[in-house]
C-alpha positions in Angstrom: 48.5 -21.3 -18.0 46.0 -19.6 -20.0 43.3 -22.3 -18.5 44.5 -21.2 -15.1 44.1 -17.7 -15.9 40.5 -18.1 -17.1 39.5 -20.3 -14.1 40.8 -17.4 -11.8 38.7 -14.7 -14.0 35.6 -17.1 -13.8 36.1 -17.2 -10.1 36.5 -13.5 -10.0 33.3 -12.8 -11.5 31.6 -15.2 -9.6 32.7 -13.6 -6.3 31.5 -10.4 -7.7 28.3 -12.1 -8.2 27.8 -13.4 -4.8 28.7 -9.9 -3.0 26.2 -8.1 -5.4 23.8 -10.9 -4.3 24.3 -10.5 -0.6 24.1 -6.5 -0.8 20.5 -7.0 -2.4 19.4 -9.3 0.0 20.4 -7.2 2.9 18.6 -4.2 1.2 15.4 -6.2 0.7 15.6 -7.2 4.3 16.2 -3.6 5.4 13.3 -2.5 3.5 10.9 -4.9 4.9 12.0 -4.1 8.3 11.4 -0.4 7.7 8.0 -1.0 6.0 7.1 -3.2 9.3 8.3 -0.3 11.7 5.9 2.2 9.2 2.9 0.0 10.2 3.5 0.0 13.7 3.6 4.1 13.2 0.6 3.9 11.5 -1.4 2.5 14.2 -0.5 4.9 16.5 -2.0 7.5 13.9 -5.1 5.6 13.6 -5.5 5.4 17.3 -5.1 9.1 17.7 -7.8 9.7 14.8 -10.4 7.3 16.6 -9.7 9.1 19.9 -10.6 12.5 18.1 -13.7 11.1 16.5 -14.9 9.8 19.8 -14.5 12.9 21.4 -16.4 14.8 18.9 -19.4 12.4 18.6 -22.1 14.5 20.3 -23.9 17.3 19.2 -23.1 18.4 15.5 -19.4 18.7 15.8 -18.9 15.9 12.9 -21.8 17.3 10.7 -19.1 19.8 9.2 -15.4 19.7 8.2 -12.9 20.6 10.5 -10.0 21.0 8.4 -7.7 21.8 11.2 -8.1 18.5 12.4 -7.8 16.6 9.3 -11.5 15.8 9.3 -13.7 16.1 6.3 -17.9 15.1 6.4 -18.0 13.7 3.2 -16.1 10.9 1.6 -14.4 13.2 -0.9 -14.8 10.6 -3.8 -12.9 13.3 -6.2 -9.8 13.1 -4.3 -6.9 10.6 -4.9 -5.9 9.2 -1.3 -2.4 7.6 -2.5 -1.9 9.3 -5.8 -2.2 5.8 -7.6 -5.8 6.1 -8.8 -4.6 8.6 -11.2 -1.1 8.4 -11.5 -0.7 10.7 -14.6 -2.2 13.7 -12.8 -1.9 15.1 -9.4 -4.5 17.9 -9.7 -7.0 15.5 -7.4 -4.3 14.4 -5.2 -4.9 14.7 -1.1 -2.6 17.5 -0.1 -0.2 15.4 2.6 2.4 17.1 4.4 5.2 18.5 2.1 2.5 19.1 -0.9 0.5 21.9 -2.1 -3.4 21.7 -2.1 -4.7 20.6 -5.3 -6.9 22.0 -7.7 -9.6 19.7 -7.8 -9.3 18.3 -4.2 -9.6 20.7 -1.0 -8.6 17.7 1.3 -5.5 18.4 3.7 -4.1 16.0 5.9 -3.2 16.3 9.3 0.6 15.9 10.5 0.5 14.0 14.0 3.2 12.8 16.4 2.0 9.5 18.0 3.4 8.3 21.5 6.5 6.7 20.8 7.1 7.4 17.1 10.3 6.1 15.8 13.2 8.3 14.8 13.2 9.1 11.0 9.4 8.6 10.5 6.5 11.3 9.8 2.9 10.4 9.9 -0.5 12.0 8.6 -4.0 11.1 8.7 -7.2 12.3 6.8 -10.7 11.6 8.2 -13.8 11.2 6.0 -17.2 10.6 7.0 -18.7 8.6 4.6 -21.6 11.0 3.2 -22.2 12.9 -0.1 -22.5 16.1 1.7 -22.0 18.1 5.0 -25.0 18.4 7.4 -26.8 16.3 10.0 -26.8 12.6 8.7 -30.3 11.9 10.2 -31.9 14.8 8.1 -33.4 14.1 4.8 -31.6 17.0 3.1 -27.7 18.2 3.3 -26.8 21.8 4.9 -27.6 23.3 1.1 -31.1 22.5 1.2 -32.0 20.7 -1.6 -29.4 17.5 -2.0 -30.9 14.4 -0.4 -28.8 13.3 2.7 -26.9 9.9 1.8 -24.2 8.4 4.1 -23.1 4.8 4.8 -24.8 3.3 8.3 -25.7 0.7 9.9 -29.2 0.3 11.4 -29.3 -1.6 14.8 -32.3 -3.4 15.4 -34.3 -2.6 18.2 -34.8 -6.2 19.6 -34.2 -6.6 23.4 -30.5 -8.3 24.0 -29.9 -8.5 20.2 -26.5 -7.6 18.5 -27.6 -7.9 15.2 -27.3 -5.3 12.6 -27.6 -4.6 8.9 -25.3 -2.1 6.9 -26.8 -0.2 4.2 -26.0 3.2 2.2 -29.1 5.5 2.0 -31.4 7.4 3.8 -31.7 7.2 7.5 -34.8 4.8 8.6 -37.7 6.1 10.7 -37.0 3.8 13.6 -33.9 1.8 15.0 -30.7 2.9 16.2 -28.1 4.2 13.4 -24.6 4.3 13.3 -22.4 6.0 10.8 -19.0 5.1 9.2 -15.8 7.2 9.2 -12.8 6.2 7.0 -9.5 7.1 8.6 -6.3 6.9 6.0 -3.2 7.2 7.4 0.3 7.8 5.7 3.9 7.2 7.0 7.1 8.1 5.5 10.3 6.5 6.6 13.7 5.7 5.9 14.9 4.9 2.5 11.9 6.5 1.0 9.7 3.8 2.4 5.7 5.1 2.3 3.1 3.1 3.8 -0.9 3.7 3.8 -3.1 2.1 6.1 -6.9 2.6 6.1 -9.5 1.6 8.4 -13.0 2.2 8.9 -14.7 3.4 12.2 -18.6 3.2 13.0 -20.0 5.4 15.6 
């Protein structure tokens, strides 16, 4: 009788362990599904940001910050985009929707609603031009009149029919076409506290 009772007890423990394992596997699969959906939502936000950059590429619209559109004319190297660079301090964090502006970072993300966004997800992005200061990227000095203007750029060669280009970070050359880099960072919040950051570079 004692042996039978012990066997039943062991079987009960095994059944409980199996149920817990099944629940954990279900949660893992569900979280992976949420993360995959979040990635799709981020693609929509990146497309909106790319369209905005293209629409404002003429004239000097991209020379200065447009905080209402989540655009910043500098790389904002002092800002922590994801909050993971300096986890012990939030004083340099980007202000994503739902958080206040940080003491050491003036970057505020723009909340957007891409077409076909899934229920339960919220999306925001920040655009940074990869320059050290606001101003005309082709000018030798920034807007303040004394800071040397430095931007990440690609210099297209003037050879007829050539598609070659050389990337560099420094002063604009005297000849040849120049395209500048813009970094787009999107954050997606979803069910079960899922968070996804997606980043891409646009050259224009």
